[in-house]
N, C-alpha and C positions, 0 to 999 in steps of 0.2 A: 553406296547406301550411307546416309546420313546418320552419324552417331546419336543414339538416344538422347544422351545428355544435351547435345546441341538442338534438337528438337525442343526439348524441354525449355531451354534458355530462350529460344525463339518465341515459343508459346507464352512464357512468362512475360516477355517484353511487349507483346501484343495485348494481354490482359491488363498490364500495368500502365496502359495508355489510354485516355479518353478518345473516343472516336468522335470528331467534331467535323461537320460539314456546313459550309457557310452558302447561303442561297441570297441572291440580290434581287431587287425589283419585286419583292413579295408583297401582294396586297393585304389588306386587313382580312378581307373575305378568304383570300388563300390560307392565312394562318388559321382562321376559324375552321375551315374546312380540314385542314390536318389534325386540329385538335379533336374534331369530330369523328375523323377515320380512326385515330388512335384509341379513342374511347377512355376506358378506365385503366388502362396500362400505365405504369409508372415510367416506361421508357418508349421511344426516346424523349428526351426533354427538350422542349423549345424555348428559345429566348428570342424575343421580336423586338426590334428597335427601328421604327421609322422606315419600314421597307426591307430591313436586313433581318435575316432569319438563321440562328444557329440552331443545328439538330445535333444533340449529343446523346451518345451511347456511352454512359459513365463506365469506367474500368471497375474491376473487382476492388481494387485498393480504394478508389474513389468512393465507392459505395460503403465499404467497410469504415473509413474514415468518419464520413458523414453521419453513420449510424452510431458510432461509439460517442461522437460528440454529443448526439442527441440524447443518448442513454445517460450520459454524464450530467448533462443540464437538467434532465428529469430528476435525477438523484439528488443534485442541489436544490431544486425547488421542494421536493419531498422532505428534505431534511430542514428546510427552512419554513415548511409549512405554506407554500406558495401554490395558489390555485393555477392551473394552467391547461391549455388545450393544445394537444399536438396534432399538428395539421400536414405533416411531411412535405410533399412537393405540390402542395396547393396551387393551382394555375391562377395567377395574379394578372388581370387584364385591365387596361385603361384605353379604350378605343379613341377617344378625343386626343390623348397624348401619344398614341401609336406606340404603345409599349406593353409588353407581356413577358412574364418571367415564371419559372417554376423552381423555387428554392430547393436546396438539398433538404433541409429541414426548416420548419417555421412554427411559431408558437404564438397563441393569444393568451394573456395573463389575466388573471381573475376570472370571475364567471360572467363571460360575454358572448353568448352564443350567436348574437347579431352581429358581431364585428365583420366590417367589410374587407378589411386588410389584416395581416398579422402584425404583431408588434415587433417580433424579432424574426429576421430571416438569416439563415447561416448558409454560407457558400463555401464549398471546398475548390480551392484552386489547385488541381493536380497536374493539368496539362496546360501549357502556355497558349495564349491566343484566345480567340473568342471575343464576343461583344463586351464592352465596358459595362459590368454589372452595376456599377454605381450611377452611370447614366441612365440605365434601364431602370432602377429601382427609385430613383429620385422623385418620379411622379406617381409612384405606386402607393405612398402613404405609409411605408414600413418605417417605424420609428428607430430601429436599430438594425443594422446589417453587419454580421460578423463573417469575416474572411479568414480561412484557415490556409495557411500556406507554409510549407517547409517547416512544420512543427510549431508554428506560431498562430495565434489568433489576433487579429487587428479589428477593433471596434470601430464603426462609423456611425455617427448619429445624424439624423435628418433634421436640418435646421431650415426651416422654410422649404425650399425646392432643391436644397443642395446637402450632400453629406460632407461632415467634418470628421477627421479621425479624432478619437478621444482615448485617453489612457486606459480607462475601464468602463465597464458597463454601468449605465445609469438605470437601466430597466432592472437588471439584477444586481443592485448595489452590494457590494461586498464579495462578489464572486472572484475566486482567484483563477484567473484564465490561464496563467503560466502553470499552476498546478494541474489544472484540467488538460491543458495541451499536453503535458508530459505524460499523460497517461493513454493518449488517444491511440497510440500504436502498440499498447500492452496487449499480449495475447495470453489467453482467450479474452473475450470481452467481459465474461463474468468475472474474471480476476481484476480487471481494471475498474468495474463497478464496485467490487468489494473493497479494494484499496482506496478508492475515492470515497466512498462512504466511511470507512474507517477513519481516513484523514479529516473529513468533515466533523466527525463526531469527537475528535481530539480538540478541534478549535471551536466548535459551536455547542457541543453537547447534543444528545438525541433531539433531533427536529428543532434545533436551534435553541434549545433550553439553556439557561445559564450563560 
């Protein structure tokens, strides 16, 4: 009989790993059909690039990290009085460019309900491998792409049809991503939100006043 603690460890290892399957030779019609079959469910997530398709079931940790980042981004916007629309894993597609992606989180800033693509997409890189998201996103019109990996957030800015790494966000000018990233794995999420809001109010004052 397997010791219970070993079972727990094995289960934790499985839950802590994204499950990614790569399919080759997938047509655009195949991709569209898979999206149709999945319907409104948030999983699995599909990434499509010129006939290659990644199918991902994100781990518990992956989902936790992306959700906390999203919560903290929203807190920052609220404290600064910035209007935003949160769109989660909005399916972004460009048939002519043969690209499709579903960010972990994405946002449109300002009051722009007609926006075709988000301004900001956030991707959590928890498990190695998978299609190059920069290559996928570069023709989807997303102005900034944030990559979270190993406790750090790297910002990439769309310049023409290519992304360039930049030191800090231009969309959310002044956001301290090092501070934000330091709170991502703080438990529970409510504590991370409280601490982040308190830290922002020390530097900004309520809603950015002063």
